[in-house]
C-alpha positions in Angstrom: 18.7 3.3 19.7 15.7 1.6 18.8 15.1 -1.6 16.6 13.3 0.6 14.0 16.2 3.1 13.5 18.9 0.1 12.6 16.5 -2.2 10.7 17.5 -2.6 6.9 13.8 -3.9 6.1 12.3 -0.6 7.5 15.0 1.5 5.6 13.7 -0.1 2.6 10.0 0.4 3.3 10.8 4.0 4.0 12.7 4.5 1.0 9.9 2.8 -1.3 7.2 5.1 0.5 9.2 8.3 0.2 10.1 7.4 -3.8 6.6 6.5 -4.8 3.3 8.4 -4.2 1.4 5.5 -3.9 2.7 2.0 -2.8 0.8 -1.1 -2.2 2.6 -3.9 -0.2 0.8 -7.1 -1.5 0.9 -10.7 -2.0 1.9 -11.1 -5.7 2.0 -8.4 -8.3 -0.6 -5.8 -9.5 -1.0 -8.3 -12.8 -0.8 -11.5 -10.9 -2.2 -10.9 -7.4 -1.7 -14.1 -5.1 -4.5 -13.4 -2.7 -8.2 -12.2 -2.9 -7.6 -9.3 -0.4 -4.6 -8.1 -2.6 -6.6 -8.6 -5.7 -9.5 -6.5 -4.3 -7.3 -3.6 -3.6 -5.5 -3.6 -6.9 -9.0 -3.6 -8.7 -10.0 -0.3 -6.7 -6.6 1.4 -7.8 -7.1 0.1 -11.2 -10.5 1.3 -11.5 -9.6 4.8 -10.2 -6.8 4.9 -12.5 -4.2 5.7 -9.8 -0.5 5.2 -10.8 0.9 3.0 -7.9 3.8 0.6 -7.1 3.0 -2.9 -6.1 5.6 -4.4 -4.1 5.5 -8.3 -3.6 6.0 -9.4 0.0 6.0 -13.0 -1.0 9.3 -12.9 -2.5 11.1 -11.9 0.6 10.0 -13.2 4.1 11.7 -10.5 6.0 9.8 -7.9 4.0 6.6 -9.8 4.6 7.0 -9.6 8.4 8.8 -6.4 8.3 5.8 -4.3 6.8 3.4 -5.6 9.6 5.9 -4.6 12.2 6.6 -1.3 10.4 2.9 -0.3 10.0 1.7 -2.1 13.3 -0.9 -3.6 11.1 -1.3 -7.5 11.1 -2.3 -8.1 7.4 -1.4 -7.7 3.8 -2.2 -5.9 1.4 -1.2 -2.3 2.9 -1.9 0.8 1.1 0.3 3.9 1.8 -0.1 7.3 0.0 2.3 9.9 0.0 4.0 8.4 3.0 0.8 7.8 5.2 -0.4 4.3 5.9 -4.2 4.3 4.7 -5.1 0.6 5.7 -5.8 -2.8 4.4 -8.3 -4.2 2.2 -11.5 -3.7 4.0 -10.6 0.0 4.8 -9.8 0.6 1.3 -13.1 -0.7 0.1 -14.8 1.0 2.5 -13.1 4.3 1.8 -13.5 3.7 -2.0 -17.6 3.2 -1.3 -18.0 6.4 0.6 -15.8 8.5 -1.5 -13.1 9.1 1.3 -10.5 7.6 -1.2 -11.2 9.7 -4.0 -10.8 12.8 -1.6 -7.5 11.4 -0.2 -6.1 11.0 -3.4 -7.2 14.6 -4.6 -6.0 16.2 -1.2 -2.7 14.6 -1.5 -2.3 15.5 -5.1 -2.4 12.1 -6.6 -4.0 11.9 -10.3 -6.9 9.7 -10.6 -9.0 8.9 -13.7 -11.9 11.2 -12.3 -9.5 14.1 -12.0 
């Protein structure tokens, strides 16, 4: 049995990703981001009119480390769309600038302001 199979933090992450179309694991909350990178992703999502759930990793050290292990991605924030890991701040901003993020949301059936 792998560590991932019996990890309650991974179970929680999987549940959040399953229960919400768009999930942002971030430092702080969408209303009060606690780092510039989280704030930048919040701004992108808000500007696009996407409904999402922000999860503050600062309130739970095991979640803060667990999300990094879960995605095998070293930084926070982390954006998930329909269960798929999209990336962190730089990737989200690049995808938004190129139009790829809008396409991803459209392809996944996630409503945006433009739709």
